[in-house]
N, C-alpha and C positions, 0 to 999 in steps of 0.2 A: 369767753374763750377758755377751754381747759389747759391748762399747762403740767407737763409730766416731763421729769428727768429721767433718762434712758443713757444706757452703757454701749457702747459697741456691742453689736451681735444681738440686742434685745430688740423686741417688737413691741408693735402698738396695734391692736386689733378696732378697726371700724365697723361695727356689724357684725354679720357671719361670715362675709366674702372680700373684707379688705382690712389687708394687714401692712403694716409699715415697718420696716427692718432698717435699724441703725448700721449702715455698712462702714461708715468710717467717719473718726471725729479728728479735724485738723486744727490748728490754730484760730481760724476765722471762720471755717466751713464745716457743715456736716453733710457728710455724704447719706442720702437715705435709698431703699428700695421700696417700690411698691408693687404688691401683689392684688389685683386686682380682677375681675370678670372684664373678658374683651367687650364687652358691650358697655363697659363704665368707661367714659372718657377720662383720660389722667393727662393734665397738660398742667405747666407753669404758667403761673398768673402773668407773668411778663408776655408770655409768647399770645396768651390770649387777649390781654389787652393792644398787642400790635395788630394781631388778625383785626380786631373791630375796627380800628385807627384806617388800616389798609383799607376795609371793605366801605367805612362812611366815606374816605376819599375817592373812592372809585365811583361812588354812587353820586357824588356832587359834579363829575365831568360831563359837561353837555354833549349832545351828539355832534352839534356844530363844531366843538373845539377839536372833537376827533377826528372829523372829515378834513379841517385844516391841518392838523398836523399829519393826515396820511398824504394831502395833496402836496406838502412840503416834502416829505420822503420819497415819493416817486421819482424816477430818473425823468431828465428832460429829454422831449424826442430827439433822436439820432436824425441829424441831415446829412444825405448821402451827397456826393458830387454828382453832377449829370455826367452821363456816360460820354465818352470823347468819340467822335466818328475815327474812321481809320484814316482820311486824308490828313488829318493834324496831326495823326502819329508820324505818317510816313515823312512829313516837313520836320517833324523834331528830330527824327531820327537821321536826317539827310546830313547834318555835320558828323556826325559820329561815323557814319559810313564812309564818309570821304577820309577821313582820318585813318580807318582800319582797313580799307580796301588795299593799299600797298601789301599790308601784311597777309591778305588774303591771296593776293596775287601770286604771291611767291611760291615758288614748288616747294614740295616737303620731299627732304631725303628719303631714300627706300632701303 
């Protein structure tokens, strides 16, 4: 591994087309800028490791496990009440009509 000392604003060249710029130096961190061709992937090592772990974990899942989870996520079938015939509706409304019929028979003021 090559070790180099650089100050803020100084650069490091890798080949002819990759340039690393020291943008900021803090107490515990150094901020670097990287100029590279678009075809060259530039990614933090930690991000690459997490991506690889996620891909490996996704490949270990069995299709049966996925089907089981999907079945648990689907809502239960809805049960609707049977339609009530008009006869039973009229019978249920009978006591109510008896209570309000005196109100209906009163004449309205004009």
